[in-house]
TORKESE-863918 format. One record per residue (C-alpha): residue in one letter; x, y, z. Coordinates in steps of 0.001 Angstrom, whole numbers, padded with zeros to 6 digits, always signed. Example, Ala and Ser with C-alpha at 12.3 -4.5 7.8 and 13.67 -1.06 7.14 Angstrom:
<pts>
A+012300-004500+007800S+013670-001060+007140
</pts>
This chain:
<pts>
X+107214-081228+053706X+105110-081127+050544X+101332-080960+050683X+099620-084069+049322X+096114-084687+048060X+093812-087028+046208X+091502-086515+043233X+087813-086195+044166X+086265-084858+040926X+087087-084563+037214X+085440-082296+034617X+087609-082422+031467X+090805-080465+032355X+089402-079264+035685X+090217-081577+038576X+089073-081196+042186X+091609-082275+044800X+091165-082826+048523X+094380-081640+050238X+095978-082451+053576X+097806-079155+054036X+098190-075575+052805X+098108-074774+049080X+098092-071439+047283X+096499-070155+044100X+098771-070579+041021X+100773-073280+042816X+102029-076183+040695X+101173-079772+041377X+101633-083182+039744X+098882-085802+039472X+100163-089376+039299X+098514-091443+036566X+100078-094871+036272X+103738-094254+035672X+103355-090668+034480X+102946-087357+036239X+100576-084745+034827X+101411-081098+035509X+098593-078913+036823X+098049-075476+038359X+095856-074464+041279X+093233-071938+040142X+090891-071957+043154X+091105-072955+046827X+088070-073470+049040X+088608-075052+052443X+090246-078450+052011X+089421-078576+048304X+091575-077177+045535X+090507-076815+041899X+093412-077422+039534X+093650-077049+035765X+095644-079825+034120X+097925-078821+031270X+097378-082162+029519X+094658-084657+028695X+092998-086154+031769X+091887-089325+029978X+092194-092299+032338X+092318-090169+035492X+090052-091360+038313X+088997-090412+041812X+091551-091346+044420X+094627-090715+042271X+097406-089077+044275X+098488-085444+043902X+101703-083799+045082X+101965-080001+045430X+105309-078355+044638X+105059-075235+046797X+105993-072984+043857X+104367-071355+040831X+104859-072250+037166X+108453-071220+036416X+110568-071024+033297X+114335-071264+032867X+116121-068079+031788X+119586-068340+030307X+121645-068637+027093X+120005-070647+024326X+116508-069134+024435X+116814-067466+021040X+116195-069617+017941X+114201-072000+020136X+110609-073205+019821X+108698-073912+023047X+105199-074738+024151X+103564-072719+026960X+105277-074839+029637X+108676-074209+028004X+109068-077714+026670X+111593-077499+023859X+109685-078721+020801X+112833-079040+018680X+114299-081769+020899X+111175-083883+021453X+110852-087331+019904X+108044-087904+017437X+105354-085563+016140X+103602-084931+019462X+104770-084671+023049X+103715-087772+024925X+101544-087257+027956X+103686-086637+031003X+106741-085949+028842X+108676-082737+029568X+111772-081727+027626X+114606-079567+028939X+114259-075944+027796X+118010-075282+027606X+120957-077390+026482X+123181-078011+029530X+125916-079688+027475X+126704-076751+025195X+129734-074655+026115X+129421-070849+026039X+132259-068332+025777X+131880-066406+029021X+133412-062955+029628X+133229-061562+033210X+131991-057986+033749X+132548-057659+037532X+135475-058127+039905X+135732-059681+043351X+134662-057152+045972X+132084-055422+043736X+128631-054764+045182X+125709-056087+043121X+121917-056385+043355X+119291-058372+041456X+119510-057935+037634X+123052-056540+037725X+125238-057926+034948X+127901-060420+036043X+129197-061229+032568X+128129-062054+029062X+128143-064807+026459X+127518-064551+022720X+124070-065900+021792X+124401-065818+018004X+125402-062221+017303X+123642-060877+020411X+125595-060454+023675X+123584-062346+026306X+124034-060845+029780X+124372-063187+032726X+122569-061420+035570X+122240-061671+039305X+119027-063735+039740X+115902-061594+039950X+114799-063401+043117X+117806-062126+045126X+116934-059514+047765X+119301-056842+049092X+122943-056138+048238X+125505-058850+047538X+129303-058809+047391X+131098-060654+044587X+133311-063178+046379X+134621-064814+043206X+134012-064784+039453X+135363-067291+036947X+137944-066235+034374X+137003-065805+030719X+136511-069205+029131X+134026-071849+028056X+131401-073090+030512X+128001-074795+030364X+124881-073195+031851X+125058-075271+035059X+128635-074261+035885X+129010-071915+038861X+130297-068710+037288X+130214-066573+040442X+129896-066843+044204X+128062-063959+045900X+128032-063178+049615X+124766-061822+051025X+124353-059283+053838X+124340-062036+056462X+127678-063415+055234X+126266-066512+053514X+127813-067536+050178X+125409-068097+047276X+126569-069788+044021X+125267-068372+040726X+125097-070192+037386X+124189-068918+033920X+120578-070017+034322X+117884-068819+036726X+114168-069521+037187X+111280-067081+037445X+107491-067545+037899X+105751-066478+034688X+102731-064826+036313X+104869-062408+038325X+106252-059365+036495X+110038-058830+036705X+110467-055434+038362X+114234-055114+038715X+114591-051655+037209X+115234-048103+038385X+112272-046311+036786X+109633-046627+034093X+109654-043428+031992X+106991-042540+029447X+107755-044072+026001X+109176-041390+023697X+110751-043200+020736X+108927-044812+017833X+109272-048500+017108X+109670-048422+013356X+107817-051175+011524X+108313-050145+007891X+104511-050156+007480X+103400-046665+006406X+099855-046738+007773X+101370-047568+011179X+104582-045518+011288X+103027-042341+009895X+099350-042394+010874X+099124-044700+013916X+102627-045178+015372X+103592-047365+018297X+106363-046415+020699X+109139-048638+022016X+107652-050017+025200X+104136-049333+023932X+101034-051485+023597X+098966-052127+020492X+096442-054625+019258X+095050-055752+015919X+091373-056733+015922X+089797-058038+012758X+087637-060792+011280X+089023-064031+009872X+091211-063639+006774X+091918-059903+007113X+095627-060307+007775X+096171-060126+011559X+098823-062838+011665X+100528-061639+008471X+100734-058093+009867X+102257-059363+013116X+104807-061370+011139X+105662-058277+009066X+106210-056216+012219X+108300-059027+013736X+110486-059160+010631X+110801-055445+009912X+110411-053843+013348X+113542-052373+014868X+113249-054444+018060X+116368-056347+019164X+114475-059464+020265X+111175-060906+019029X+108942-063266+021031X+106163-064889+018986X+103433-066370+021183X+100945-068422+019165X+098112-068911+021638X+095423-071304+020448X+096319-070699+016793X+095379-073091+014029X+098099-075640+013400X+098570-074627+009742X+099428-071055+010767X+101934-072280+013332X+103530-074588+010759X+103860-071515+008542X+105930-069838+011264X+108134-072932+011662X+108819-073229+007960X+109147-069557+007014X+110945-067915+009927X+114136-070023+009752X+114468-069025+006091X+113844-065289+006555X+116759-062872+006552X+116738-060069+009100X+116818-056774+007123X+118636-055030+009998X+121524-057479+010465X+121567-059551+007276X+121500-062711+009439X+118714-065248+009901X+115670-063761+011621X+115417-066741+013992X+118693-065672+015621X+116777-062945+017467X+113456-064787+017769X+111852-067161+020259X+108588-068918+019384X+106040-070022+022014X+103490-072329+020491X+100178-073671+021750X+097911-074747+018918X+094126-074951+019104X+094214-078749+019560X+096282-078479+022756X+094567-078352+026175X+092976-074962+026881X+094857-074583+030160X+098141-074304+028279X+096967-071250+026307X+097177-068984+029326X+100620-070326+030156X+101945-069505+026671X+101016-065820+026991X+102763-065461+030341X+105808-067474+029261X+106235-065155+026275X+106024-061914+028256X+108476-063237+030890X+111051-063996+028174X+110597-060472+026792X+111129-058946+030262X+114297-061021+030671X+115866-059529+027540X+114604-056066+028502X+116768-056203+031635X+119771-056877+029392X+119240-053438+027834X+117461-054712+024726X+114235-053642+023084X+111990-056705+022990X+108706-057006+021108X+106115-059659+021888X+103483-060737+019364X+100501-062410+021043X+098261-064243+018560X+095575-064345+019649X+094401-063058+023011X+090808-063928+021999X+091624-067625+022238X+093293-067024+025583X+090092-065295+026743X+088048-068218+025418X+090203-070567+027484X+089480-068411+030565X+085765-068603+029741X+085883-072372+029434X+087665-072839+032759X+085374-070302+034453X+082339-072240+033223X+083714-075466+034651X+084262-073708+037996X+080588-072676+037851X+081492-069012+038338X+078937-066316+037659X+079441-065315+033994X+079696-061744+032776X+079037-060453+029251X+078883-063230+026592X+079873-065818+029173X+083351-064400+029808X+084473-064300+033450X+084049-061059+035402X+087834-060866+035869X+088571-060767+032101X+089348-057031+032229X+091766-057364+035160X+093612-060253+033479X+094010-058259+030244X+095137-055218+032206X+097747-057177+034175X+099127-058611+030944X+099427-055374+028944X+100786-053437+031916X+103928-055564+031782X+104933-053591+028676X+106934-050384+028986X+110194-048539+028587X+112500-049232+031550X+115640-047553+032817X+117766-050371+034210X+119806-050216+037412X+123055-049803+035448X+121739-046840+033463X+120914-048716+030251X+117451-048644+028716X+115338-051584+027656X+111733-052000+026646X+108951-054507+026123X+106460-053744+023360X+103314-055860+023246X+101248-056250+020085X+098260-058540+020493X+095822-059890+017934X+092112-060154+018698X+089706-062299+016686X+086184-061000+017342X+083486-063315+016016X+082091-061952+012772X+084362-058918+013029X+082162-057463+015790X+084351-054918+017616X+081724-054448+020316X+082392-057879+021845X+084006-057996+025343X+087608-058962+024464X+088002-056111+021936X+086288-053554+024171X+088240-054500+027306X+091532-054538+025397X+090797-051011+024099X+090688-049835+027712X+094326-050781+028378X+096030-050479+024993X+097113-047211+023353X+097230-048357+019717X+094161-049640+017918X+094796-051009+014417X+091333-052075+013288X+091280-054331+010228X+088433-053756+007792X+086726-056601+005937X+085861-054452+002897X+089504-053363+002506X+090614-056977+002707X+088082-058044+000070X+089313-055184-002155X+092890-056579-001767X+093981-053404+000033X+096702-054541+002460X+097483-053894+005195X+093715-053706+005771X+094060-051206+008665X+091255-048671+008328X+092786-045241+008711X+089680-043594+010198X+088591-046204+012743X+092162-046861+013920X+094076-044579+016263X+097285-044174+018244X+097557-042290+021517X+101331-042056+021003X+101123-039431+018228X+101535-036482+020618X+104193-038275+022690X+106266-038935+019554X+105839-035525+017894X+109163-034179+019149X+110911-037403+018122X+109581-037092+014554X+110728-033462+014409X+114218-034226+015745X+114869-037441+013808X+112915-037162+010547X+111738-033614+009722X+110216-030600+011468X+107195-030767+009137X+106473-034489+009623X+103611-034128+012126X+102050-031276+010127X+102101-033338+006920X+100653-036327+008746X+097772-034227+010083X+097082-032813+006618X+096913-036315+005137X+094451-037372+007836X+092344-034255+007177X+092123-035107+003462X+091137-038715+004231X+088459-037511+006666X+087144-035093+004025X+086996-037918+001509X+084896-040011+003892X+082353-037199+004278X+082222-036542+000536X+081723-040238-000250X+078472-040146+001718X+077232-037491-000707X+078606-039350-003740X+076691-042482-002747X+073451-040493-002751X+073737-038193-005765X+076938-039151-007610X+080251-037343-008019X+079332-035231-011065X+077473-032652-008952X+080476-031970-006703X+082420-028747-007260X+085933-029165-008688X+087732-028437-005420X+085880-031350-003793X+086561-033583-006799X+090228-032751-006286X+089995-033871-002641X+088590-037232-003814X+091387-037648-006358X+094168-036758-003905X+092617-039081-001319X+092750-041839-003958X+096458-041088-004446X+096981-041305-000658X+095076-044584-000368X+096704-046362-003314X+100104-044703-003303X+100742-044352+000412X+098453-046497+002577X+098369-049588+000383X+101607-051555+000604X+102937-054562-001302X+104659-057082+000943X+106176-058882-002059X+107916-055853-003631X+111477-055299-002439X+111097-051500-002288X+107629-051525-000749X+107919-054291+001841X+109543-052062+004425X+109831-048302+003998X+112098-046035+006104X+110540-042983+007741X+112511-040496+005648X+111021-041960+002462X+107558-041942+004060X+108023-038224+004733X+109159-037548+001167X+106131-039416-000185X+103816-037278+001934X+105631-034141+000801X+105204-034989-002901X+101511-035881-002518X+100803-032622-000669X+102834-030640-003221X+100694-032143-006000X+097574-031177-004018X+098837-027607-003536X+099622-027112-007230X+096356-028730-008351X+094360-026636-005887X+095944-023486-007318X+094886-024537-010826X+091329-025255-009616X+091163-021807-007992X+092088-020339-011389X+089026-021964-012917X+090643-025073-014401X+088171-028007-014362X+089161-031262-012705X+088581-033127-015977X+091467-031176-017529X+093809-031960-014656X+093044-035684-014885X+094044-035759-018538X+097635-035709-017350X+099023-039030-015939X+100710-037210-013045X+098289-038587-010418X+098993-042213-011360X+102705-041432-011608X+102722-040204-008010X+100941-043413-006938X+103768-045483-008452X+106451-043658-006446X+106337-046433-003849X+107711-048838-006468X+109766-046525-008684X+111884-044766-006047X+114361-047053-004258X+114540-046630-000481X+118153-045479-000734X+117607-042980-003591X+115584-040213-001976X+117234-037661-004265X+114884-038900-007038X+111979-037129-005314X+113301-033856-006732X+112533-035221-010198X+108890-035725-009241X+108690-032194-007923X+109918-030927-011294X+107350-033153-013041X+104562-031575-010974X+105838-028114-011892X+105877-029153-015559X+102296-030447-015226X+101260-027125-013666X+102868-025093-016453X+101450-027354-019155X+097869-026976-017888X+098274-023209-017660X+099745-023017-021131X+097033-025184-022663X+094053-023681-020865X+095251-020257-019763
</pts>
């Protein structure tokens, strides 16, 4: 029998309910308002009173209105048809709703139960299976979608029957499993899972050891992220957080992308809706939306729904991870999620911590980012969930609580710099303030898959950029003319690195996304130019003579002039540097 209650207090989206039975934190309930039912979630229980956050407007709600508790947490449906879909945080399908806005109390079905899917069985009667084992597959676009034993199943089951290959809808019983007590359990293509509970149906969670390529040089070379890793992008307004996430979503070598727009401005969300369906996936040549799911909660939606959107997104990513895919989730932005937590905490009259955020902010962020990782599935396949969050600190202040607490749990920090953005240097990731703790973990991967010298070249580039930063402090005080020529050379090579390597043009076909082998070749050429120039300087050649030759600007333009599939052209640049070296010697020797 369901627990019932009645409304006794209303503060915006926070409603106090007097209950007549047991309720649990995170339990769902429905408040009856006229002829509609408003979905809400229990966030606090004290005696006979439960505080619930309503996922919709509470306008018109009054004391005495009836409440019915469901006895379960917020769940989402997992099955074929998730990709190419657009949902809100409660998994209402926004593509099938009527009108511009969802009406209050209106909930749309997340999956189409009329569509027929071509099912191919992968087990036989008599086989033993456990939760997350694959029963069969259907084609979801070009991606094989595995139909799994529901994650909620405990113990070992025996396959009693499995349907033959053919077309079925998601509600059709595709298998009957017998549990250890001899009871038959029907299984369809769709299952439900509570979003705030991590899916843990895997054998082990090894340390990430493979890079997730993004095509962005300042990330892949200097501050890489691993498959199954965690990263975040803090930065002030207008520095390119959302654009960078979109670039990673488009170019990253993840199999599945989940975009969670949490409290974003409506114009940015509209941008996703209009652009993503038109984008072509560079890896498959098909539409990008075919491997993408969008979760959308704009800033004008109730704050309670922001939290739901984050958890809905990560649950979808975990679902595809257990199919043996590498999923990447883009959370934009976790600051607005944290602000929603602060707002609800204030209404609960909880003791505030720093800047009014709740004391449990750190634990909530930790629980979210810890759902990322590389997993070895029960059947021996590998899958991963990579989380990349955006943080919007007010005024670009990285010392505020959300940025600082996120830094504690995330291993990649891609700090966007306002001055770089104003100088039109994109991506505006500052190479000295940013870092990646995956560099050492991925060293062997770089050496095995790109080149033995990759890590060494990367470290040498970073050393030159660090030197430049120190020298610029001197230049600001006394000017560059007083520097010795070897230090002037460092400044010039650092300029080549900044403009020719770190700065990237998202609208140039050769520079939008760059493979790692080309990134290595670019580093090699820049360092070869530095080596040859340094030799000339040591022979007494002044820097002014070296700069008479256009070779430095020519190396900068490599990113445009050398196609990504013509790496043999780098040999020409090496010869040009040798010619430059000989010419300077001949002229000034």
